[in-house]
C-alpha positions, 0 to 999 in steps of 0.5 A: 317823568310824572306818575300816572297819579299826577296825570290823573289830577285835575287840569287846574292842579296840574297848571298850579304845579306847572306855574309854581315850578316855572317860578322857582326854576326861573328864580334859581338854577336846578341845584338851588331850587326849593321843593318846599317853595314849589309845594307851598306855591302850588298848595300841595303837600311835600308828600304829594309831590313825591307821589307825582315826581321822583325829585326836582330834576324829574319835575324840571324834565317834565316842564321842559318835555311838555314843549319837546313835542312841538320842538320835534314837530319843527323838524318834521314840519321843515322837512315837509316844507322843503321837500325832504331836504335833510340839511336845510332842515338841520340848518333851520331848527335852531332858530325855530327852537329858540322861537319856541322857547320864547313863546313858551316862556322857557328862556329864563328857565334855560338861562338857569338850567345852562348853569347846572351840572345836570344840563345834559342829563335833562335831555338824555333818554336812558332806556332803564331810567326813562323808557317812555322818553326813549320810545318817543325818541325812537318814534321821532327818528322813524318819522324823521327818516320817513320824511327825508328825500332819499334821492336828495340825501341817501342815508341809512337809519343808523347814519341818521341816528349818529348825525342827529346825535352830533347835531344835538351836541352842536345844538346844545353848545349853541344854546350855551353860547346864547344863554351862558356866554351872552351871545346875541341870538344871531351870533349863536345861530351863525355858530350853529349853522357854521358847524352844521355845514361842517358836518354836511361838507366836511371841515376841509371842504367847508374851510375851502369854500369859506376862503373862496367866499371871502376872496370874492 
């Protein structure tokens, strides 16, 4: 994530770096992205780049995490809209996430990112490597827990943490189907929701319900 020196830059310079980075990560996947091209387009020196970011993966992470707060807000907003219904929220956040990517202009970046071997590393919060991200994740989980209606779905903090981890695996696999495999948005969304329902009801109960629905 960016250094304090970067955060003290004028807004115009930060925006120039953001635009240059987005242009390069849209052009090619992370491994092929050129720092020389980014610093050229942003009109900064290569030396300055390394006082702002550790490497190009760090830059890409910042570019994506700039929108992450709004994505996490989608979870809380949905819970407040539906009266704290955990499973309804989980079923809906994939569609909201894709809509956010489209509005933020991240679709083409994700199409390249999905091809990268470091795809999951971008979203992993390692306490030793990135304590800020981990603190933000902990704050998010606390807020998430506080907005769940425990009468509708009693759940412990530990169980919620594990559920969100499983949900994120499904979320990432659904993104891969959309970006890498070329599925339509509706198909990827249905894949996501189907697997969330399996988490909710259990795979055996889900299959039983599906067969009864087909027979009607």
